[in-house]
PyMOL Python script that loads the backbone (N, CA, C, O; Angstrom):
from pymol import cmd

cmd.read_pdbstr("""\
ATOM      1  N   UNK A   1     158.567  75.194  92.514  1.00  0.00           N
ATOM      2  CA  UNK A   1     158.583  75.085  94.197  1.00  0.00           C
ATOM      3  C   UNK A   1     158.235  73.589  94.588  1.00  0.00           C
ATOM      4  O   UNK A   1     157.264  72.988  94.128  1.00  0.00           O
ATOM      5  N   UNK A   2     159.107  73.081  95.456  1.00  0.00           N
ATOM      6  CA  UNK A   2     158.535  71.649  95.768  1.00  0.00           C
ATOM      7  C   UNK A   2     157.505  71.594  96.634  1.00  0.00           C
ATOM      8  O   UNK A   2     157.338  72.518  97.431  1.00  0.00           O
ATOM      9  N   UNK A   3     156.664  70.504  96.605  1.00  0.00           N
ATOM     10  CA  UNK A   3     155.461  70.341  97.623  1.00  0.00           C
ATOM     11  C   UNK A   3     155.883  70.573  98.801  1.00  0.00           C
ATOM     12  O   UNK A   3     155.242  71.474  99.342  1.00  0.00           O
ATOM     13  N   UNK A   4     156.848  70.052  99.540  1.00  0.00           N
ATOM     14  CA  UNK A   4     157.232  70.316 100.897  1.00  0.00           C
ATOM     15  C   UNK A   4     157.486  71.696 101.086  1.00  0.00           C
ATOM     16  O   UNK A   4     156.898  72.181 102.053  1.00  0.00           O
ATOM     17  N   UNK A   5     158.154  72.407 100.472  1.00  0.00           N
ATOM     18  CA  UNK A   5     158.526  73.944 100.557  1.00  0.00           C
ATOM     19  C   UNK A   5     157.323  74.690 100.523  1.00  0.00           C
ATOM     20  O   UNK A   5     157.082  75.550 101.370  1.00  0.00           O
ATOM     21  N   UNK A   6     156.623  74.436  99.676  1.00  0.00           N
ATOM     22  CA  UNK A   6     155.173  75.129  99.552  1.00  0.00           C
ATOM     23  C   UNK A   6     154.408  74.881 100.733  1.00  0.00           C
ATOM     24  O   UNK A   6     153.721  75.760 101.253  1.00  0.00           O
ATOM     25  N   UNK A   7     154.497  73.769 101.157  1.00  0.00           N
ATOM     26  CA  UNK A   7     153.554  73.593 102.488  1.00  0.00           C
ATOM     27  C   UNK A   7     154.122  74.307 103.803  1.00  0.00           C
ATOM     28  O   UNK A   7     153.427  74.795 104.695  1.00  0.00           O
ATOM     29  N   UNK A   8     155.431  74.277 103.755  1.00  0.00           N
ATOM     30  CA  UNK A   8     156.029  74.949 104.856  1.00  0.00           C
ATOM     31  C   UNK A   8     155.844  76.363 104.814  1.00  0.00           C
ATOM     32  O   UNK A   8     155.735  76.990 105.868  1.00  0.00           O
ATOM     33  N   UNK A   9     155.794  76.994 103.578  1.00  0.00           N
ATOM     34  CA  UNK A   9     155.583  78.427 103.497  1.00  0.00           C
ATOM     35  C   UNK A   9     153.974  78.758 103.891  1.00  0.00           C
ATOM     36  O   UNK A   9     153.645  79.759 104.528  1.00  0.00           O
ATOM     37  N   UNK A  10     153.113  77.820 103.438  1.00  0.00           N
ATOM     38  CA  UNK A  10     151.809  77.961 103.708  1.00  0.00           C
ATOM     39  C   UNK A  10     151.585  78.085 105.153  1.00  0.00           C
ATOM     40  O   UNK A  10     150.854  78.934 105.662  1.00  0.00           O
ATOM     41  N   UNK A  11     152.255  77.195 105.785  1.00  0.00           N
ATOM     42  CA  UNK A  11     151.949  77.130 107.501  1.00  0.00           C
ATOM     43  C   UNK A  11     152.644  78.363 107.891  1.00  0.00           C
ATOM     44  O   UNK A  11     152.048  79.033 108.735  1.00  0.00           O
ATOM     45  N   UNK A  12     153.744  78.807 107.478  1.00  0.00           N
ATOM     46  CA  UNK A  12     154.349  80.090 108.104  1.00  0.00           C
ATOM     47  C   UNK A  12     153.279  81.282 107.711  1.00  0.00           C
ATOM     48  O   UNK A  12     153.047  82.184 108.517  1.00  0.00           O
ATOM     49  N   UNK A  13     152.667  81.229 106.468  1.00  0.00           N
ATOM     50  CA  UNK A  13     152.015  82.379 106.223  1.00  0.00           C
ATOM     51  C   UNK A  13     150.770  82.376 107.198  1.00  0.00           C
ATOM     52  O   UNK A  13     150.304  83.432 107.625  1.00  0.00           O
ATOM     53  N   UNK A  14     150.279  81.196 107.514  1.00  0.00           N
ATOM     54  CA  UNK A  14     149.162  81.051 108.323  1.00  0.00           C
ATOM     55  C   UNK A  14     149.418  81.235 109.643  1.00  0.00           C
ATOM     56  O   UNK A  14     148.439  81.633 110.273  1.00  0.00           O
ATOM     57  N   UNK A  15     150.503  81.061 110.325  1.00  0.00           N
ATOM     58  CA  UNK A  15     150.924  81.249 111.505  1.00  0.00           C
ATOM     59  C   UNK A  15     151.184  82.971 111.724  1.00  0.00           C
ATOM     60  O   UNK A  15     150.894  83.560 112.765  1.00  0.00           O
ATOM     61  N   UNK A  16     151.749  83.574 110.597  1.00  0.00           N
ATOM     62  CA  UNK A  16     151.853  85.142 110.800  1.00  0.00           C
ATOM     63  C   UNK A  16     150.630  85.666 110.697  1.00  0.00           C
ATOM     64  O   UNK A  16     150.401  86.657 111.391  1.00  0.00           O
ATOM     65  N   UNK A  17     149.675  85.194 109.916  1.00  0.00           N
ATOM     66  CA  UNK A  17     148.185  85.836 110.025  1.00  0.00           C
ATOM     67  C   UNK A  17     147.467  85.478 111.367  1.00  0.00           C
ATOM     68  O   UNK A  17     146.873  86.282 112.085  1.00  0.00           O
ATOM     69  N   UNK A  18     147.583  84.454 111.535  1.00  0.00           N
ATOM     70  CA  UNK A  18     147.124  83.954 112.926  1.00  0.00           C
ATOM     71  C   UNK A  18     147.527  84.771 114.107  1.00  0.00           C
ATOM     72  O   UNK A  18     146.712  85.143 114.952  1.00  0.00           O
ATOM     73  N   UNK A  19     148.912  85.064 114.151  1.00  0.00           N
ATOM     74  CA  UNK A  19     149.374  85.843 115.053  1.00  0.00           C
ATOM     75  C   UNK A  19     148.786  87.405 115.307  1.00  0.00           C
ATOM     76  O   UNK A  19     148.658  87.955 116.401  1.00  0.00           O
ATOM     77  N   UNK A  20     148.499  87.904 114.111  1.00  0.00           N
ATOM     78  CA  UNK A  20     147.881  89.174 114.209  1.00  0.00           C
ATOM     79  C   UNK A  20     146.386  89.268 114.056  1.00  0.00           C
ATOM     80  O   UNK A  20     145.870  90.385 114.053  1.00  0.00           O
ATOM     81  N   UNK A  21     145.532  88.015 113.908  1.00  0.00           N
ATOM     82  CA  UNK A  21     144.201  87.853 113.835  1.00  0.00           C
ATOM     83  C   UNK A  21     143.602  88.104 115.218  1.00  0.00           C
ATOM     84  O   UNK A  21     144.149  87.670 116.232  1.00  0.00           O
ATOM     85  N   UNK A  22     142.434  88.833 115.244  1.00  0.00           N
ATOM     86  CA  UNK A  22     141.698  89.067 116.383  1.00  0.00           C
ATOM     87  C   UNK A  22     141.004  87.482 116.789  1.00  0.00           C
ATOM     88  O   UNK A  22     140.628  86.711 115.907  1.00  0.00           O
ATOM     89  N   UNK A  23     140.931  87.223 117.988  1.00  0.00           N
ATOM     90  CA  UNK A  23     140.380  85.971 118.572  1.00  0.00           C
ATOM     91  C   UNK A  23     139.143  86.620 119.304  1.00  0.00           C
ATOM     92  O   UNK A  23     139.271  87.418 120.232  1.00  0.00           O
ATOM     93  N   UNK A  24     137.872  86.179 118.770  1.00  0.00           N
ATOM     94  CA  UNK A  24     136.634  86.572 119.504  1.00  0.00           C
ATOM     95  C   UNK A  24     135.911  85.464 120.166  1.00  0.00           C
ATOM     96  O   UNK A  24     136.129  84.284 119.890  1.00  0.00           O
ATOM     97  N   UNK A  25     135.116  85.829 120.973  1.00  0.00           N
ATOM     98  CA  UNK A  25     134.392  84.713 121.829  1.00  0.00           C
ATOM     99  C   UNK A  25     133.088  84.460 121.253  1.00  0.00           C
ATOM    100  O   UNK A  25     132.391  85.419 120.924  1.00  0.00           O
ATOM    101  N   UNK A  26     132.708  83.337 121.105  1.00  0.00           N
ATOM    102  CA  UNK A  26     131.096  82.875 120.918  1.00  0.00           C
ATOM    103  C   UNK A  26     130.614  82.280 122.107  1.00  0.00           C
ATOM    104  O   UNK A  26     131.353  82.106 123.076  1.00  0.00           O
ATOM    105  N   UNK A  27     129.417  81.955 122.095  1.00  0.00           N
ATOM    106  CA  UNK A  27     128.861  81.391 123.216  1.00  0.00           C
ATOM    107  C   UNK A  27     129.605  80.051 123.765  1.00  0.00           C
ATOM    108  O   UNK A  27     129.500  79.700 124.940  1.00  0.00           O
ATOM    109  N   UNK A  28     130.281  79.418 122.907  1.00  0.00           N
ATOM    110  CA  UNK A  28     130.811  78.122 123.214  1.00  0.00           C
ATOM    111  C   UNK A  28     132.319  78.306 123.439  1.00  0.00           C
ATOM    112  O   UNK A  28     132.805  78.574 124.538  1.00  0.00           O
ATOM    113  N   UNK A  29     133.007  78.142 122.323  1.00  0.00           N
ATOM    114  CA  UNK A  29     134.531  78.070 122.341  1.00  0.00           C
ATOM    115  C   UNK A  29     135.067  79.402 121.457  1.00  0.00           C
ATOM    116  O   UNK A  29     134.482  79.806 120.451  1.00  0.00           O
ATOM    117  N   UNK A  30     136.216  79.974 121.984  1.00  0.00           N
ATOM    118  CA  UNK A  30     136.778  81.131 121.349  1.00  0.00           C
ATOM    119  C   UNK A  30     136.791  80.872 119.880  1.00  0.00           C
ATOM    120  O   UNK A  30     136.967  79.698 119.553  1.00  0.00           O
ATOM    121  N   UNK A  31     136.651  81.670 119.033  1.00  0.00           N
ATOM    122  CA  UNK A  31     137.007  81.728 117.700  1.00  0.00           C
ATOM    123  C   UNK A  31     138.520  81.863 117.493  1.00  0.00           C
ATOM    124  O   UNK A  31     139.050  82.958 117.682  1.00  0.00           O
ATOM    125  N   UNK A  32     139.191  80.866 117.136  1.00  0.00           N
ATOM    126  CA  UNK A  32     140.551  80.996 116.898  1.00  0.00           C
ATOM    127  C   UNK A  32     140.925  79.791 115.903  1.00  0.00           C
ATOM    128  O   UNK A  32     140.911  78.598 116.209  1.00  0.00           O
ATOM    129  N   UNK A  33     141.314  80.417 114.463  1.00  0.00           N
ATOM    130  CA  UNK A  33     141.807  79.518 113.605  1.00  0.00           C
ATOM    131  C   UNK A  33     142.847  78.574 113.915  1.00  0.00           C
ATOM    132  O   UNK A  33     142.848  77.535 113.255  1.00  0.00           O
ATOM    133  N   UNK A  34     143.796  78.746 114.857  1.00  0.00           N
ATOM    134  CA  UNK A  34     144.937  78.037 115.398  1.00  0.00           C
ATOM    135  C   UNK A  34     144.322  76.715 115.723  1.00  0.00           C
ATOM    136  O   UNK A  34     144.929  75.663 115.526  1.00  0.00           O
ATOM    137  N   UNK A  35     143.043  76.774 116.252  1.00  0.00           N
ATOM    138  CA  UNK A  35     142.436  75.433 116.772  1.00  0.00           C
ATOM    139  C   UNK A  35     142.194  74.513 115.557  1.00  0.00           C
ATOM    140  O   UNK A  35     141.963  73.339 115.847  1.00  0.00           O
ATOM    141  N   UNK A  36     142.205  74.826 114.298  1.00  0.00           N
ATOM    142  CA  UNK A  36     142.017  74.049 113.302  1.00  0.00           C
ATOM    143  C   UNK A  36     143.298  73.550 112.673  1.00  0.00           C
ATOM    144  O   UNK A  36     143.385  72.967 111.593  1.00  0.00           O
ATOM    145  N   UNK A  37     144.277  73.859 113.500  1.00  0.00           N
ATOM    146  CA  UNK A  37     145.776  73.200 112.856  1.00  0.00           C
ATOM    147  C   UNK A  37     145.649  71.765 112.814  1.00  0.00           C
ATOM    148  O   UNK A  37     146.190  71.304 111.810  1.00  0.00           O
ATOM    149  N   UNK A  38     145.122  70.909 113.555  1.00  0.00           N
ATOM    150  CA  UNK A  38     145.029  69.458 113.260  1.00  0.00           C
ATOM    151  C   UNK A  38     144.389  69.073 112.112  1.00  0.00           C
ATOM    152  O   UNK A  38     144.397  67.898 111.745  1.00  0.00           O
ATOM    153  N   UNK A  39     143.822  69.968 111.494  1.00  0.00           N
ATOM    154  CA  UNK A  39     143.153  69.541 110.196  1.00  0.00           C
ATOM    155  C   UNK A  39     143.774  70.042 108.897  1.00  0.00           C
ATOM    156  O   UNK A  39     143.213  70.013 107.801  1.00  0.00           O
ATOM    157  N   UNK A  40     145.071  70.532 109.162  1.00  0.00           N
ATOM    158  CA  UNK A  40     145.869  70.936 108.077  1.00  0.00           C
ATOM    159  C   UNK A  40     146.262  70.122 107.158  1.00  0.00           C
ATOM    160  O   UNK A  40     146.212  70.429 105.967  1.00  0.00           O
ATOM    161  N   UNK A  41     146.751  68.859 107.629  1.00  0.00           N
ATOM    162  CA  UNK A  41     147.098  67.760 106.767  1.00  0.00           C
ATOM    163  C   UNK A  41     145.923  67.219 105.666  1.00  0.00           C
ATOM    164  O   UNK A  41     146.104  66.998 104.468  1.00  0.00           O
ATOM    165  N   UNK A  42     144.743  67.085 106.389  1.00  0.00           N
ATOM    166  CA  UNK A  42     143.364  66.707 105.639  1.00  0.00           C
ATOM    167  C   UNK A  42     143.005  67.884 104.761  1.00  0.00           C
ATOM    168  O   UNK A  42     142.483  67.581 103.688  1.00  0.00           O
ATOM    169  N   UNK A  43     143.178  69.128 105.004  1.00  0.00           N
ATOM    170  CA  UNK A  43     142.772  70.193 104.248  1.00  0.00           C
ATOM    171  C   UNK A  43     143.619  70.244 103.077  1.00  0.00           C
ATOM    172  O   UNK A  43     143.105  70.149 101.963  1.00  0.00           O
ATOM    173  N   UNK A  44     144.875  70.387 103.221  1.00  0.00           N
ATOM    174  CA  UNK A  44     145.868  70.746 102.227  1.00  0.00           C
ATOM    175  C   UNK A  44     146.262  69.466 101.453  1.00  0.00           C
ATOM    176  O   UNK A  44     146.875  69.628 100.398  1.00  0.00           O
ATOM    177  N   UNK A  45     145.984  68.250 101.852  1.00  0.00           N
ATOM    178  CA  UNK A  45     146.538  67.113 101.191  1.00  0.00           C
ATOM    179  C   UNK A  45     145.276  66.171 101.024  1.00  0.00           C
ATOM    180  O   UNK A  45     144.137  66.619 100.895  1.00  0.00           O
ATOM    181  N   UNK A  46     145.588  64.819 101.039  1.00  0.00           N
ATOM    182  CA  UNK A  46     144.543  63.963 100.785  1.00  0.00           C
ATOM    183  C   UNK A  46     144.482  62.820 101.890  1.00  0.00           C
ATOM    184  O   UNK A  46     144.105  61.682 101.614  1.00  0.00           O
ATOM    185  N   UNK A  47     144.898  63.227 103.207  1.00  0.00           N
ATOM    186  CA  UNK A  47     144.851  62.411 104.231  1.00  0.00           C
ATOM    187  C   UNK A  47     143.453  62.434 104.797  1.00  0.00           C
ATOM    188  O   UNK A  47     142.760  63.442 104.662  1.00  0.00           O
ATOM    189  N   UNK A  48     142.960  61.241 105.497  1.00  0.00           N
ATOM    190  CA  UNK A  48     141.702  61.548 106.346  1.00  0.00           C
ATOM    191  C   UNK A  48     141.756  62.377 107.367  1.00  0.00           C
ATOM    192  O   UNK A  48     142.872  62.549 107.856  1.00  0.00           O
ATOM    193  N   UNK A  49     140.849  62.947 107.833  1.00  0.00           N
ATOM    194  CA  UNK A  49     140.995  63.761 109.148  1.00  0.00           C
ATOM    195  C   UNK A  49     141.191  62.932 110.218  1.00  0.00           C
ATOM    196  O   UNK A  49     140.747  61.789 110.118  1.00  0.00           O
ATOM    197  N   UNK A  50     141.810  63.283 111.313  1.00  0.00           N
ATOM    198  CA  UNK A  50     141.989  62.729 112.596  1.00  0.00           C
ATOM    199  C   UNK A  50     140.956  63.128 113.614  1.00  0.00           C
ATOM    200  O   UNK A  50     140.346  64.197 113.605  1.00  0.00           O
ATOM    201  N   UNK A  51     140.819  62.142 114.509  1.00  0.00           N
ATOM    202  CA  UNK A  51     139.723  62.381 115.488  1.00  0.00           C
ATOM    203  C   UNK A  51     139.947  63.726 116.219  1.00  0.00           C
ATOM    204  O   UNK A  51     138.940  64.331 116.586  1.00  0.00           O
ATOM    205  N   UNK A  52     141.310  64.317 116.498  1.00  0.00           N
ATOM    206  CA  UNK A  52     141.435  65.581 116.958  1.00  0.00           C
ATOM    207  C   UNK A  52     140.841  66.696 116.000  1.00  0.00           C
ATOM    208  O   UNK A  52     140.163  67.612 116.467  1.00  0.00           O
ATOM    209  N   UNK A  53     141.099  66.595 114.728  1.00  0.00           N
ATOM    210  CA  UNK A  53     140.745  67.383 113.721  1.00  0.00           C
ATOM    211  C   UNK A  53     139.272  67.419 113.876  1.00  0.00           C
ATOM    212  O   UNK A  53     138.767  68.491 114.208  1.00  0.00           O
ATOM    213  N   UNK A  54     138.476  66.328 113.668  1.00  0.00           N
ATOM    214  CA  UNK A  54     136.976  66.397 113.763  1.00  0.00           C
ATOM    215  C   UNK A  54     136.530  67.115 115.014  1.00  0.00           C
ATOM    216  O   UNK A  54     135.592  67.911 114.962  1.00  0.00           O
ATOM    217  N   UNK A  55     137.149  66.867 116.091  1.00  0.00           N
ATOM    218  CA  UNK A  55     136.761  67.505 117.394  1.00  0.00           C
ATOM    219  C   UNK A  55     136.972  68.910 117.430  1.00  0.00           C
ATOM    220  O   UNK A  55     136.260  69.646 118.113  1.00  0.00           O
ATOM    221  N   UNK A  56     137.856  69.294 116.775  1.00  0.00           N
ATOM    222  CA  UNK A  56     138.064  70.837 116.702  1.00  0.00           C
ATOM    223  C   UNK A  56     137.341  71.565 115.695  1.00  0.00           C
ATOM    224  O   UNK A  56     137.015  72.748 115.794  1.00  0.00           O
ATOM    225  N   UNK A  57     137.100  70.795 114.703  1.00  0.00           N
ATOM    226  CA  UNK A  57     135.879  71.562 113.629  1.00  0.00           C
ATOM    227  C   UNK A  57     134.647  71.662 114.243  1.00  0.00           C
ATOM    228  O   UNK A  57     133.967  72.672 114.059  1.00  0.00           O
ATOM    229  N   UNK A  58     134.191  70.600 115.072  1.00  0.00           N
ATOM    230  CA  UNK A  58     132.814  70.699 115.752  1.00  0.00           C
ATOM    231  C   UNK A  58     132.991  71.622 116.625  1.00  0.00           C
ATOM    232  O   UNK A  58     131.961  72.266 116.828  1.00  0.00           O
ATOM    233  N   UNK A  59     134.097  72.025 117.369  1.00  0.00           N
ATOM    234  CA  UNK A  59     134.013  73.327 118.246  1.00  0.00           C
ATOM    235  C   UNK A  59     134.075  74.648 117.745  1.00  0.00           C
ATOM    236  O   UNK A  59     133.808  75.677 118.366  1.00  0.00           O
ATOM    237  N   UNK A  60     134.503  74.522 116.408  1.00  0.00           N
ATOM    238  CA  UNK A  60     134.742  75.872 115.678  1.00  0.00           C
ATOM    239  C   UNK A  60     133.818  76.223 114.840  1.00  0.00           C
ATOM    240  O   UNK A  60     133.930  77.275 114.209  1.00  0.00           O
ATOM    241  N   UNK A  61     132.603  75.288 114.673  1.00  0.00           N
ATOM    242  CA  UNK A  61     131.441  75.514 113.707  1.00  0.00           C
ATOM    243  C   UNK A  61     130.943  76.947 113.901  1.00  0.00           C
ATOM    244  O   UNK A  61     130.914  77.707 112.933  1.00  0.00           O
ATOM    245  N   UNK A  62     130.564  77.330 115.075  1.00  0.00           N
ATOM    246  CA  UNK A  62     129.911  78.731 115.152  1.00  0.00           C
ATOM    247  C   UNK A  62     130.792  79.847 114.500  1.00  0.00           C
ATOM    248  O   UNK A  62     130.313  80.951 114.241  1.00  0.00           O
ATOM    249  N   UNK A  63     132.228  79.492 114.217  1.00  0.00           N
ATOM    250  CA  UNK A  63     133.119  80.630 113.789  1.00  0.00           C
ATOM    251  C   UNK A  63     133.273  80.488 112.359  1.00  0.00           C
ATOM    252  O   UNK A  63     134.005  81.309 111.809  1.00  0.00           O
ATOM    253  N   UNK A  64     132.716  79.593 111.653  1.00  0.00           N
ATOM    254  CA  UNK A  64     133.119  79.207 110.093  1.00  0.00           C
ATOM    255  C   UNK A  64     132.504  80.452 109.328  1.00  0.00           C
ATOM    256  O   UNK A  64     133.138  80.835 108.344  1.00  0.00           O
ATOM    257  N   UNK A  65     131.477  81.050 109.628  1.00  0.00           N
ATOM    258  CA  UNK A  65     130.949  82.241 108.797  1.00  0.00           C
ATOM    259  C   UNK A  65     132.045  83.479 109.011  1.00  0.00           C
ATOM    260  O   UNK A  65     132.283  84.247 108.079  1.00  0.00           O
ATOM    261  N   UNK A  66     132.651  83.606 110.220  1.00  0.00           N
ATOM    262  CA  UNK A  66     133.541  84.705 110.387  1.00  0.00           C
ATOM    263  C   UNK A  66     134.815  84.404 109.463  1.00  0.00           C
ATOM    264  O   UNK A  66     135.338  85.253 108.740  1.00  0.00           O
ATOM    265  N   UNK A  67     135.266  83.001 109.594  1.00  0.00           N
ATOM    266  CA  UNK A  67     136.443  82.740 108.829  1.00  0.00           C
ATOM    267  C   UNK A  67     136.111  82.910 107.402  1.00  0.00           C
ATOM    268  O   UNK A  67     136.980  83.411 106.689  1.00  0.00           O
ATOM    269  N   UNK A  68     134.971  82.565 106.873  1.00  0.00           N
ATOM    270  CA  UNK A  68     134.572  82.587 105.391  1.00  0.00           C
ATOM    271  C   UNK A  68     134.592  84.151 104.858  1.00  0.00           C
ATOM    272  O   UNK A  68     134.941  84.507 103.732  1.00  0.00           O
ATOM    273  N   UNK A  69     134.159  84.956 105.879  1.00  0.00           N
ATOM    274  CA  UNK A  69     134.171  86.367 105.616  1.00  0.00           C
ATOM    275  C   UNK A  69     135.537  87.109 105.488  1.00  0.00           C
ATOM    276  O   UNK A  69     135.790  88.167 104.911  1.00  0.00           O
ATOM    277  N   UNK A  70     136.350  86.262 106.186  1.00  0.00           N
ATOM    278  CA  UNK A  70     137.773  87.067 106.182  1.00  0.00           C
ATOM    279  C   UNK A  70     138.568  86.448 104.862  1.00  0.00           C
ATOM    280  O   UNK A  70     138.572  85.251 104.574  1.00  0.00           O
ATOM    281  N   UNK A  71     139.271  87.546 104.078  1.00  0.00           N
ATOM    282  CA  UNK A  71     139.610  86.915 102.885  1.00  0.00           C
ATOM    283  C   UNK A  71     141.002  86.312 103.020  1.00  0.00           C
ATOM    284  O   UNK A  71     141.607  85.788 102.085  1.00  0.00           O
ATOM    285  N   UNK A  72     141.479  86.438 104.329  1.00  0.00           N
ATOM    286  CA  UNK A  72     142.865  85.577 104.465  1.00  0.00           C
ATOM    287  C   UNK A  72     142.354  84.190 104.634  1.00  0.00           C
ATOM    288  O   UNK A  72     142.959  83.333 103.990  1.00  0.00           O
ATOM    289  N   UNK A  73     141.334  83.791 105.394  1.00  0.00           N
ATOM    290  CA  UNK A  73     140.906  82.403 105.692  1.00  0.00           C
ATOM    291  C   UNK A  73     140.142  81.932 104.614  1.00  0.00           C
ATOM    292  O   UNK A  73     140.251  80.727 104.384  1.00  0.00           O
ATOM    293  N   UNK A  74     139.346  82.634 103.852  1.00  0.00           N
ATOM    294  CA  UNK A  74     138.141  82.071 103.028  1.00  0.00           C
ATOM    295  C   UNK A  74     138.799  81.018 102.121  1.00  0.00           C
ATOM    296  O   UNK A  74     138.252  79.929 101.951  1.00  0.00           O
ATOM    297  N   UNK A  75     140.025  81.347 101.507  1.00  0.00           N
ATOM    298  CA  UNK A  75     140.416  80.162 100.527  1.00  0.00           C
ATOM    299  C   UNK A  75     140.543  78.895 100.976  1.00  0.00           C
ATOM    300  O   UNK A  75     140.247  77.991 100.195  1.00  0.00           O
ATOM    301  N   UNK A  76     141.006  78.569 102.316  1.00  0.00           N
ATOM    302  CA  UNK A  76     141.174  77.573 103.129  1.00  0.00           C
ATOM    303  C   UNK A  76     139.898  76.985 103.610  1.00  0.00           C
ATOM    304  O   UNK A  76     139.615  75.806 103.394  1.00  0.00           O
ATOM    305  N   UNK A  77     139.165  77.760 104.229  1.00  0.00           N
ATOM    306  CA  UNK A  77     138.015  77.121 105.024  1.00  0.00           C
ATOM    307  C   UNK A  77     136.793  76.940 103.935  1.00  0.00           C
ATOM    308  O   UNK A  77     135.896  76.138 104.196  1.00  0.00           O
ATOM    309  N   UNK A  78     136.771  77.616 102.841  1.00  0.00           N
ATOM    310  CA  UNK A  78     135.744  77.549 101.923  1.00  0.00           C
ATOM    311  C   UNK A  78     136.011  76.795 100.631  1.00  0.00           C
ATOM    312  O   UNK A  78     135.388  76.872  99.572  1.00  0.00           O
ATOM    313  N   UNK A  79     137.164  75.981 100.966  1.00  0.00           N
ATOM    314  CA  UNK A  79     137.720  75.273  99.720  1.00  0.00           C
ATOM    315  C   UNK A  79     136.942  73.868  99.773  1.00  0.00           C
ATOM    316  O   UNK A  79     136.546  73.337 100.810  1.00  0.00           O
ATOM    317  N   UNK A  80     136.810  73.417  98.620  1.00  0.00           N
ATOM    318  CA  UNK A  80     136.193  72.040  98.426  1.00  0.00           C
ATOM    319  C   UNK A  80     136.850  70.934  99.345  1.00  0.00           C
ATOM    320  O   UNK A  80     136.071  70.092  99.792  1.00  0.00           O
ATOM    321  N   UNK A  81     138.031  70.842  99.643  1.00  0.00           N
ATOM    322  CA  UNK A  81     138.929  69.978 100.397  1.00  0.00           C
ATOM    323  C   UNK A  81     138.479  70.120 101.836  1.00  0.00           C
ATOM    324  O   UNK A  81     138.280  69.104 102.502  1.00  0.00           O
ATOM    325  N   UNK A  82     138.324  71.225 102.307  1.00  0.00           N
ATOM    326  CA  UNK A  82     137.600  71.576 103.783  1.00  0.00           C
ATOM    327  C   UNK A  82     136.371  71.202 103.842  1.00  0.00           C
ATOM    328  O   UNK A  82     135.972  70.708 104.897  1.00  0.00           O
ATOM    329  N   UNK A  83     135.527  71.339 102.784  1.00  0.00           N
ATOM    330  CA  UNK A  83     134.058  70.919 102.926  1.00  0.00           C
ATOM    331  C   UNK A  83     133.978  69.408 102.912  1.00  0.00           C
ATOM    332  O   UNK A  83     133.072  68.838 103.520  1.00  0.00           O
ATOM    333  N   UNK A  84     134.868  68.766 102.260  1.00  0.00           N
ATOM    334  CA  UNK A  84     135.052  67.303 102.224  1.00  0.00           C
ATOM    335  C   UNK A  84     135.562  66.817 103.655  1.00  0.00           C
ATOM    336  O   UNK A  84     135.067  65.845 104.225  1.00  0.00           O
ATOM    337  N   UNK A  85     136.546  67.547 104.154  1.00  0.00           N
ATOM    338  CA  UNK A  85     136.894  67.241 105.553  1.00  0.00           C
ATOM    339  C   UNK A  85     135.751  67.241 106.457  1.00  0.00           C
ATOM    340  O   UNK A  85     135.528  66.254 107.158  1.00  0.00           O
ATOM    341  N   UNK A  86     134.917  68.407 106.495  1.00  0.00           N
ATOM    342  CA  UNK A  86     133.945  68.731 107.417  1.00  0.00           C
ATOM    343  C   UNK A  86     132.573  67.421 107.089  1.00  0.00           C
ATOM    344  O   UNK A  86     131.963  66.878 108.009  1.00  0.00           O
ATOM    345  N   UNK A  87     132.375  67.190 105.908  1.00  0.00           N
ATOM    346  CA  UNK A  87     131.597  66.200 105.821  1.00  0.00           C
ATOM    347  C   UNK A  87     132.037  65.000 106.280  1.00  0.00           C
ATOM    348  O   UNK A  87     131.224  64.415 106.995  1.00  0.00           O
ATOM    349  N   UNK A  88     133.188  64.393 106.070  1.00  0.00           N
ATOM    350  CA  UNK A  88     133.886  63.200 106.871  1.00  0.00           C
ATOM    351  C   UNK A  88     133.833  63.272 108.149  1.00  0.00           C
ATOM    352  O   UNK A  88     133.688  62.207 108.749  1.00  0.00           O
ATOM    353  N   UNK A  89     133.921  64.382 108.836  1.00  0.00           N
ATOM    354  CA  UNK A  89     133.670  64.611 110.291  1.00  0.00           C
ATOM    355  C   UNK A  89     132.306  64.527 110.715  1.00  0.00           C
ATOM    356  O   UNK A  89     132.021  64.241 111.878  1.00  0.00           O
ATOM    357  N   UNK A  90     131.403  64.773 109.792  1.00  0.00           N
ATOM    358  CA  UNK A  90     130.073  64.809 110.369  1.00  0.00           C
ATOM    359  C   UNK A  90     129.346  66.361 110.657  1.00  0.00           C
ATOM    360  O   UNK A  90     128.272  66.683 111.165  1.00  0.00           O
ATOM    361  N   UNK A  91     130.358  67.054 110.136  1.00  0.00           N
ATOM    362  CA  UNK A  91     129.855  68.706 110.447  1.00  0.00           C
ATOM    363  C   UNK A  91     129.335  69.353 109.286  1.00  0.00           C
ATOM    364  O   UNK A  91     129.985  69.415 108.243  1.00  0.00           O
ATOM    365  N   UNK A  92     128.101  69.877 109.427  1.00  0.00           N
ATOM    366  CA  UNK A  92     127.277  70.410 108.686  1.00  0.00           C
ATOM    367  C   UNK A  92     128.021  71.861 108.181  1.00  0.00           C
ATOM    368  O   UNK A  92     127.984  72.701 109.080  1.00  0.00           O
ATOM    369  N   UNK A  93     128.503  72.203 107.280  1.00  0.00           N
ATOM    370  CA  UNK A  93     129.011  73.421 106.710  1.00  0.00           C
ATOM    371  C   UNK A  93     127.987  74.502 106.635  1.00  0.00           C
ATOM    372  O   UNK A  93     127.190  74.350 105.709  1.00  0.00           O
ATOM    373  N   UNK A  94     127.817  75.534 107.366  1.00  0.00           N
ATOM    374  CA  UNK A  94     126.635  76.467 107.478  1.00  0.00           C
ATOM    375  C   UNK A  94     126.760  77.346 106.110  1.00  0.00           C
ATOM    376  O   UNK A  94     127.865  77.479 105.584  1.00  0.00           O
ATOM    377  N   UNK A  95     125.665  77.902 105.589  1.00  0.00           N
ATOM    378  CA  UNK A  95     125.481  78.680 104.520  1.00  0.00           C
ATOM    379  C   UNK A  95     125.597  80.080 105.349  1.00  0.00           C
ATOM    380  O   UNK A  95     125.005  80.310 106.404  1.00  0.00           O
ATOM    381  N   UNK A  96     126.512  81.003 104.637  1.00  0.00           N
ATOM    382  CA  UNK A  96     126.874  82.244 105.159  1.00  0.00           C
ATOM    383  C   UNK A  96     126.303  83.367 104.484  1.00  0.00           C
ATOM    384  O   UNK A  96     126.557  84.510 104.863  1.00  0.00           O
TER     385      UNK A  96
END
""", "prot")
cmd.dss("prot")
cmd.show_as("cartoon", "prot")
cmd.util.cbc("prot")
cmd.orient("prot")
């Protein structure tokens, strides 16, 4: 499978999962993995994270443990590339 086609299928899979995922509220922002979509290129490739990606990561920090506990999101959120993006953005990845 070509790299572009794989990326398209990955995005489609995430959109489908997100469509059925529960969104729950924290004290600050709602936990919604769709909010991390600006980070997709940085997490799945080698592009540096955008300012929007870093902003969304900071908003979603309280949700990281929930995402890591979800078997659908864990491979993406807990990946070495995702941790690298978080570090680049100055976001401390919590230990869950």
